[in-house]
N, C-alpha and C positions, 0 to 999 in steps of 0.2 A: 434560545439564549437571549436574555434581556440585556439592556445597556449596562445595568449594574453588575452583571456577571462578567463583563469583558475585562480581561486583565489590562492594567496600564503598562506603560513603557517609560523608559527614562525620558524626562522632559523638564520643563521649568515649573516653578511653583505656580505661576500665573498662566492661565490658558492663553496661548497666542491667537492672533486673528487667523481666520481660515485662509488657506494658502491662496485661494482665488480672489481674496478681497484686496490685494495689493499687487503691483507688478513685481517681478523679480523671481529669482529661483526659490522654490519652497525649501524651508529649513527642515532638518531632521525632527525638531520638536513639533512643527506643524503637521508633518506627515504622521508622527507618532500619535498625536491627539486625534487626528482624523480617523486613523485605522483602529486605534485602541478604544476610542470613545470617551476617555477622560484624561485630564492632565495628571502628571505625577505630582503628588504633594506630600508623600509620606516616606519615612525611612523604613528599613526592614524591621527595626524594633517597634516602631509605631504601628505598622500594619499588623504584626502579630498580636500586639496588645489590644488593638481595637477589635480584632476578630475573636479574641478570647482563646487563642491557641498559644502553645509554647513557641518560642523562637526556633527551637530545634525542629519541631514539626513543620513550621512554616518554611524553613530553609530546605528540609527534605523534599517537601512537595514542589517547591520552586525549582530545585535541581532536577527532580524527576520530570518536570514539564520541559526541561531543556534550556532553562535560562541561567545566565551567569550569576555568581554570587557578588553582591555589591558591598562596598564599604559601609560601615555602621552609620556614617553620616550622609550617605548618598541618598538624595531625594529621588527615588526610582519607582515608587509604587503609588497606586491611586485608590480611591474608594471602591472601585470595581474589584481590586484585589482583596480588599477587606470583605466584600460581599461573597466572593468565591471561597475564601477561607472559612467564613462563617458556615457556609453550606457543608463544607467538609467536616467541620466540628459537629454540626447537627447530625450528620450521618453516623459519625463515630459515637456521639452521645446516645443515639437511639439504637445502637447495636446493629445497624444495617451493614456496616463494614468494620473490620478491625484495621489497625494502622498499616500492617504490611500490605493488606489488600488495597487500601486507599493509595498507597505509594505505587503499587503495580498499575492501578487504574490511571493514576496521574502520568506514569511513564508511557502507557499505551496512548493516552490522549496527546501527550506532548510530541512523541515521535511521529505519530500519524499526522497531526495538524501541522507540524513543522514542514513536512514534505508537501502537504497539500498547499500551504501558504506559499512556499517557495515556487511550486509548480504554477499556481495560478498567477502569482506576480510576474513570473517570466512570460506567461502567455499574454497577459494584458500589456506589459511593457513592450514585448516583441511586436504586438499588434499596433501599438500607438506611436512608438518611436521610430525614427528613420533607420533603415538597415545600414546605411553608410554615414560616417561622420559623427561628430559630437552632437548630442541633442541640445537644442536651444532652450532658453528659459520658457518660451512659449510651449515647446513640446512637453516639458515637465509640468507646466501648469495644466495642460490638457490631460495628462495622466492623472493628476490629482483630482481634477474636476470629474473625470470619468469614474474614478474610484468612489468619489462622494455619491455619485448617482447610482452606482451598482451595489454598494454595500448593503442597503436594506434588503434588496431582492436576494443577493447572495447569502445573506444571513438566514433568511427564511428557507431558501433551498438547501442550505447546509443541514439545518435541523431536520427537514423533511427527508432528505436522502439518508442521513444517519439513522433515523428511526426505521426507514424502510430496510436498510442494510442490516440493522439490528434484528428486525423481524425475520429476515431471510436467514441470518446466521443462527438464530434460535430455532427456527424450523428445521434447518439442516441437522443441528445437534440433537434435537428431540427425535428426529427420524432415525438417526444413527443409534441413539440409545434404545429405541424400540426394537430395532432390527438386530442389534449386536449388544448383548449384555455387558461386554467388556468396555464399551464406550464410556460408561460411567467412571471407569478407573483411569481414564485419560488415554486409553489405547483404542484406536479405531482402524478399521481396514478400509483403505482408499486406493484408488488408482492414481498414481503420481506420474506426471509427465514433464519432461524438459524439452524445449524446442530451441535450437541453436542456429543462428544465421551462419551459413557457410562462407568461408573466406572473409570474415568481417575485418580482420586485421589488415589484409591487403586492400580491401575497399576503403578502409578508414584512411590509409595513406594516400589514396587517389582522390579523395573528396576534400573540399574545403569544409570549414566548420559548420556552415549553414546546411550544406548538402548532407553532411554526416548526421546533423541533428534531425533533418527531415527523414533520413533513412531509418534512424532508431525510432523516432516517434511514429512513423508510418507502420513499422513492424509491430510495435507494441499496441497500436490502436487496432490493427487487424486481429492480432492475437486476442485482445480483450473482447472484441466483438464476437469472435467465434466461440470463445470459452463461455461467455455470458449466454449466447444463443442456445447452448446445449445444457444450460442450467448448472454449470460447474463453477469453479472458483479460480480466478487468477490470483495466485498467492503472492507473487512478486515478479518484478522485471529486473533484469541485470544488463541492460543495454542491448547486447546482441543475443540475449537468452531470456526465455520466460519459463516460469515454473507454475504449473496448474495442477489441481486435483479434481477428481470426479468420483462420485459415489460408486460407480460400477465400471468394470472393464469395458463394456460396450460403449459407455459414454465417453471414456477417454479415447477409445479407438476412433470414434466418430470425430472428435476434436482434432486428433492427430492427422487424420486423412484430410480434413478441411484445411488445416494449417499448411499441410504439404502442398496444397494447390495454390498457395498465395506467394510462395518464395522458395528458393532453394535452401532447405533446412536439413539438419540432422535432428532426429527426434528419438528419445528413449522413453519407454513406458514400463512401469513396474506396478504390481498389485500386491498389497500386503499391509501389515500393521504399521501405523505411523503414530507419532506423538504430536498432537497439535499444541503449540505453545507460542505465545507472543504474536499471534496472527500468522505464524509460520508453521511448517511441518518438519519433523525430524525423525531420524531412525534409519535402519538398514534399507528399508524400501526406497527412501528418498535417495540414499547414496547409490543404490543399485540403478535407479533411473538415470542419475547423473553419469555413472560409469558407462551405461549402455549408450547414452547420447554421444559421449566422447569416442566410443568404439564404432559408432554407426558410420557408414559411408555417406557422402553427400547425397541428399535426395532420398534417403531411406528412413524407415521407421522400424526400430528394433525394440522388441518387448521381451520381458522375462517369462519364465515358465508359469508364474502365478497369473499373469495377464493372459497367456495362451490358454491355460486351463479354464479361466473364467470366461473367456470368449467361447471356448468349445462348449461349456455347459450352457451358455446362452443360446447356442445354435443346436442344442440337442434335438429340437423338434424339426429341423429342416436343414437344407444345404447352406454352406457359407455364402453362396452367391446371393441368397435372399437378404442377407444382412449387409451386403455391399462390400464385404472385405473377405480376405482369406489370410491364413497364418501358416507359414512354412518354417519348419525347424532349420536351424543353422548348425554349423559345427560348434562343438564346445570350445570355450575360450576362458582364459584366466583373466580376471579383473582385479586390479590392485585393491587389496584390503578385503576382498570378498571371495577369493578363491575361484574355483572352476564353476562356471554356470553354463546353462544351455539356452542361448538366446533364440528368438524366433523373429522372422521377418513378417511384418504386417504390411499389406498393400490392398488396394482396391481389387475387388473381384473382377475378373475378366468378363464375367457375364453381366 
């Protein structure tokens, strides 16, 4: 991403001096120019006109990116916004995207980068500002100065990691399409897993805010490392719970067993068709994994019959102990919305 592509933010018509050039608390306008790259000089009518797109399309893209609607006379956009809209117009004019697809892409970009920006800002501010008491003007100046130094490198890293993740996602989807013809229709078979921290509500009451944040971040970090190490995908985190997918039952089983060794968890696994959408996964298989997690006893891993059959097929050439795990059937039980199922208990092999 170049400087001309970075969207502007609400600010003044004249670029303010850099926050570090004078003493005192940095203003919102100064921070906006520093992080967005350009000062706001245009209204929403002007930015649409200069980009050569309709105001309706410009507003749809802006909302899809997650930003508020400004008044007609609000000076809230920069030349960087014009450049970004021109790129969208060129993609539409060349027939590379249609308008609904462009809006979906904008929504994916906006939602993902909003969480990324919030997360990274919290990390940097938490690292630089004092844990107790109100930050001083000097503390805020240090944050702004550090951001100014880090931005060029962070921008390059962001593009590099995004391209690498895009390559990984494309490789996964192509592999699924080769192995499973129905993948092209938006239906793929995956192993889906939920891992839930036991007694999280009670522990949350006993911990202060910082200790609770450390608990959640530590759990999510360990889960992310384990899932990545097995070549699977961490779909999302929900505080005390993580959702992951793996292409094979054996891969999901290995992840679950490694996760179980890091904390007291309840884990549910299911294997079957899912619908990937908006970076998430949906369908009965996902619901089944969630229900099995809720039904599992603390410290156990419960899998559905699809997982059990897939693991058995993978072990057809040898005993379960060689794979490091064993699966044992449990009594049938009724799961809300799913009827009666036959769960299985997954655990490490005693051998």
